[in-house]
N, C-alpha and C positions, 0 to 999 in steps of 0.2 A: 446448581452450584451450592455447595455447603457454606453456610455462614461461618465467618472466622472472627466472631466477636471475642473480646478479651475474656479469659476464663477467671481472672482474678486469683484469689487465694482460697477458693472454696475447698474445704477439706473433703467434700463429697466428690470432687472432680478427680478421677484417676489420673488424668493427664498432668494437672498442676501438682498433685501430690507426688506423682512419680518423678516429675522433673526436679522437684525439690529434694527428694529423698534418695533417688536411685541413680542420679547422674544424668548429665545432659548429653543427648546425641549430638554429634558434630554434623552440621549441615553446611555444604558449600554451594553457593549459587554462582554459576558461571554466566556472567553477562549482566550489566547494570542498565538494561533497557527497561521498558515498562513491565514486561513479564517478570524479570528478575527482581526488580524493586518491589513489585506487588507481592511476590512470594515471600521475600525477606520481611516485609512489613507485617504480613499476616502471621508469620511464624513468631516474630518478636512479640506481637500482641498476645499470643497464646502462651507466652512464658518460655519459649526457646531462647537461650542466651548465647549458645555456641554456634552462631550463624555468621558465615564469612561470605561476602560478595566480592567476586573477582571480576575485574574489567580490563580488557586488553588495551583499550585506547586510553587517551588522556582525559576523557570526559565521560559523564554518565548521560543516559537518555536514549541510547541506541539510535533508532532511526527517527528520533525527534532531535533536531539539531538547529538551534537558534544561533545566528551569526550576526555580528555587527557590521554594517557597511555605512560609513559616514556616521550620522547621528541616529540612524534607524536600525531596527532589528528585523532580520528576515529569517524565515523558516526554510531550511533546505530539505527538510524531511516532511513528516506528517503535517497535512494542512487542514483537513476536514474532520469534523466529528459527525459520524454517520448515525443520524437518529438522535432523539432526545429522551423519550420516555424509557426509563429503566436503564439508560446508558450511564455507567459509572464515570466515564470520561466527561460526559456532558455535565453531570452534577458536580464533578470536581472543578471543571472550568467555571461553571456558574458560581460556585462558592468563592472562587478567587477572582471574580470579575474579569474573566478572560474572554467572554463571548462577544462576538460581533454580529451585527445583523446580516442575515443571509440574503444575497441578491437573487433575483428571479432565476438567472441562469445557473445558479448553483444548487437549486432545489432538487434537480433531477440529473442523474448521470446519463440519461438517455435522450431527453428532449432538447430541442434547440430553442433558445430564447434570444431574440434580437435586442430587446430593451431591458434595462435595469435602472435602479435608482441612480446609478452613476453615469448614465448616458446610453448611447447606442453603439452596437458593434459595427465596425467598418469592415466590410468584405472587399478585398482588393485582389485584382488579378496580377499575374506576373508581367503583364504588359503595362502596369502602372495605372490601370483604370479602376474606379470604384464601381462595384456592382450596384445597380439601382435598388433602393429599399424595397420597392414592390416585388422585384424578382426574389430578393432574399426572403421576404414575407411569404411568397407563394411556396418557395422551397421549404421553408420552416413548417408551414401548415401541412404540406405533403409528408415531410419526414416524420413529423409528430403523429400523423395519422397512421403511418406504417408502424411506428414505435408502439402504438397502442395494440396493434395486431400481434406484436412479439410477446405480449403478455400471455396470449393463448399458447405460445410455444412453451412457456414455463409451466402453464397449468395442465396442458394436455400432451406435451412432448413433441408436438408438431404444429406449426402455424397453419392457418387456414389457406387452402389452395396452394399448398407447397408439398406435393407428394414426394418429390425427389430430394427435398432439402432436409438435412439433419443438423444444420448450423444456424443459429439465430442471426449471426453476423452475415452469412451468405444470403439468407432470406431477406434481411433488411436491405442490403445493397441491391439485390436483383429486383425486389419488388418496387423500390423507389425508381430504379432505372427504367423498368417497364412502364411505369406510370408516366414518367417524364417523356419517354419516346412516343407514347400513345396519345399525348395531348394534342388535339388538332388545332388548338388556338395559339400554341407557342411557335414562333419562328425558330428556325434551326439554330440561330446564334444564341437564343435564350435557352434552348434545350441543352446546348453544349455547356453553357455556364452552369446550369443546374447539375448536369452530370459531373462536372469538375468539382462542384461543391460537395458531392457525396464523398469523394476521396479526401477532401480537406477535413470533413467532420469525422469520418471513420478512423483517421489517424489518431484522434484523441482517445479512442476507446480501446482503442486497441489493447581421503577417507582413512587417512592414517590416524585419525583422532581417537578411535576406539580400539582398545585391546582388552579382551578378545573382540573379534568382529561383531558387528550388530547381527541380530537375527535376520534370516533371509527375507522374511515378509516385511520387515522394517526397511531394509535396503531397497527392496522392490518398490515400496511406497514412496521412498525418497526419489527414486528415478522417475516414477510416474507423475509426481507432483511437479509443478513448475515454479521457478523463481524469476520474476521479471524485473526489468530496470526501467525506471522513469526518473529523469533528471530535470532540474529546473535551471533556467538561465535568467539572471537578473542583470539588466542594463541600466546604468544611472547616467542621465544626461544633465548638462548644465541648464538647459532650457527645454521645454516641451516643443516638439515639432508637430504634434497632433493637436486637433481642435479641442476646445473645452467640453464639447458634447460627446467626444469619442471615448468609449470605455475599453475598446480593444481594436487591434488591427489583425484581421483574419486573412490568411494567405490562400488564394485559390489558383492552382496551376491549371491553366486552360488546356495545356497539352496532355493532361491526365484524364480528360473527359471519358475516354474509352478504356482506361487502365483497369486491370483486374487484380493488381497487386498493391499491397501496402508496404512493401519493402523496397529498398533501393540499394544499388551498388555502393561500396564504401565511399567513393569519391562524391556521391550525391547525398550524403547523410543529412545535410542541412534541409533537404526537402521534407523531412519528417517533422520539422518545426512548423506547426500549422498556424502560428500567429503569436502575438504578444498581447497580454492584458495590461491595461494601465492601472497601476496601484493607487488606490485612494485611501485617505486624502493626501494630497501632496504636502500638506503641512507636517504630516507624520513621516512619509516615505521619501519626500523629494520628488524629482521627476524620474520615475523608474518604470520600466517595462519588464514584465515577467513572462517568460516563455517556457514551454514544455517540450521535451523530446523523449521518446520511449523506444524500447526494443533494441534490436541490433545496432540501429543508427545511434542510439544513445551511447552504446559502448564505443563506437567509433569516435564520437564527439569527445569522449573522455580522454582519448589519446592525444588530442590537439591541445596546444597551450592556450592560455587566456587571450593573448594578443591575436592569434589566428581566429579563434571563435568570435571575438568581438568584431574583427574585420569582416568575417563572413556574414554575421548578423546585420551589420551596418549595410553591407551591399544588398542584402535581401530587403531591408527596409527602404532603401533608395529605389530599388527596382519596383517594389509593389506600390509605393506611394507616388512614384513618378517624380520624386524630388531628389535630384543628384547632389544637393547641398546639405543633406543630413550629416551632421558631424559624427565622428566616432564617439561612443560613450566614454565618459570620464573614468568610469569604473565598471568592472564586470565581476559578478559573483555567481558561481555555479556549483552544483553538486556533482558527485562522481560515485554513486552508490555501487555501480557494477564492478568497478575496479578496486573498490575498498576491500582489502583482504579479510576484514572481519564481518562483512555483510554479503558481498558478491551479488547484490541486487537490492531492489526496493521493497518488494513484497511478494508473497506467495500467490499462486493461483492454481485452480484445478484445470489442468490442460486436458486435451483430448486423450481419452484412455484412462483418466484417473477418476476418482469418485470420493465421496465423503468417507467411505470405508478406509481409504488410504490415509486420510487425515487422522482417523481414530487409531490406526496402526502406528502412525508416527508418534502419537501422544502416549502410547502404552508404556508404562514404566518397566524398567529392567531390574532384576531378572524376571522373565516370565514365570509365572507359577505353573503354567501348563506345558511349557516347553523351554528348553534352554538351547535349542538348536541355533547355531550361528552360521552366517555365510562366510565363506573363505574370503579373506581380504576385507576391504572396506569400501565405502562409497566415496567417490571423489566429488560428488555433487553436494553443495551446501545449501541448506534451507535455513532461513533466519529463525532464531529462537534462543532459548536458554536451557541450561541443564541445572538440575538440583541433584546433588549427591549427598546421601545421608549415611552415617556410620553409627551403628549401635554401640553403646558402651558394653563391652563383653561381660564385664563383671556384674552388670545389672540385668541383662536380657538373655544371655546364653542359657541359664538354667531353665528358663521358661519357654524357650523358643520352640522346641519340639520340631515339627515339620514345617513351621512357618518360615518363609523366606522373605525377610524384610526388603522393601524396595530400596535399591541402592542407587539407581540412576533414574531420574524423572525428567520429562521433557515438557517445556512450556514454550510460549511464543505464539504469535498470531497464526503461524502455519499449522499449529496443532489444534486450533479451534474449528470444529466442523461447521458451525453456523456463521461465525464472525471472523473468518480468516481475512487477511489483508486489511484489518482495521486496528486502530489503537485500542479500542475497548476489547477486541478479541485477545490482544496481547495481555492486557491487564487481567481479564477474566481467567485466562489460561494460567497465569501465575498464581492467582488465588485458588484455582482448582488443584494445582499440584501441592500447594501448601496444605490444603484441606486433606489431601491424601495422607500426608505425613502426620498431620495432627490426629486424624482418625486412627491411623495405624498405631501410633504410640499410645493413644488413649486405650485402645483395645489390648495392647501388650501389657501395659501397666495394670489394666483391670484383671488380666489373667494371672498376674503375679501376686495379687493380693490374697 
């Protein structure tokens, strides 16, 4: 990434000299999320003054959305900072005193952790029974052992002893299942519980805009890349019905022990909610549970009203805890990223058949210098991101342009970052990347005109 430090008023800098003497280019940033704001900030710091940020909604922040519920503030969007060393979001949060201590279970997206500084996870069956801690610990050890094997999948393209598997998810599920079934010391009832726990855990891992149309390869890249939906559900109660040592309530459906699917028919969408975490400390949040739901089931949930979702969540809590007297929550707060017309999802992902090359094609500015070929029509699929549009002052650049085709439309957003897609710092870095393109282009153009 090119540094975007302020250029000041140095007479030796062709960019600052050109911006002062030859007219300001007009830059329009579409979207006031992390990428758009980062791009606008970088341009302003380099002396661009004709920069306009357009935002369709009534707020800034994009998929970072902090909302008040009672006396507390809850985040409906981005929750985690992925990594610390060299992460600009981490350093920004650190400088503003926004960091919290990471619990053991949050240090890895793949491993299972039963304990944390806030207590112990409570695994409950749909028959209202709590799974013994020793069974959960045995399953945790087994799952984490297989998780370590998946690292070979990423290093070598195929996990050990899995000639027919080309999916790390399939490998993990089947390897754990085979080991559970082959354990001679476990009774059948315990094996069934562990098999059901696999399903519970895997659930959590689980075009008219452009005229003329986009280039064919960019349209194809958009179709190959995925945009997924993950929603949050916050339930606030008058008093806690969970014990002080319990940091989460995890749901294990025993009838899914032999299931090979992670999707459900629309009427069973609630089964994708794998549990609720207890938010700590209660002095800050009150008595609040936080649940997650993803995929097609999240889109179904978004169609229901708050009252119905609260009722279903309450019935699930009663069923799994075996306590029919749990009251309905006093308030519910939830996200709806999939049905939001400005987002249509929570974050991008590289689905089967896509690759990093598609991300790079998505990020390539327009018009192409090597080709201006466009696809007929446009893509109806939407990936989250931001656009930067620049227009050169004709009176200052036209005489020196020659065969140069200035970048007119640039693309940023986490979906355009090959390495850090799906992250907040990927969004921020992508905005800085596109600002750097414009900064360098205008510096070169002004240099040629001297």
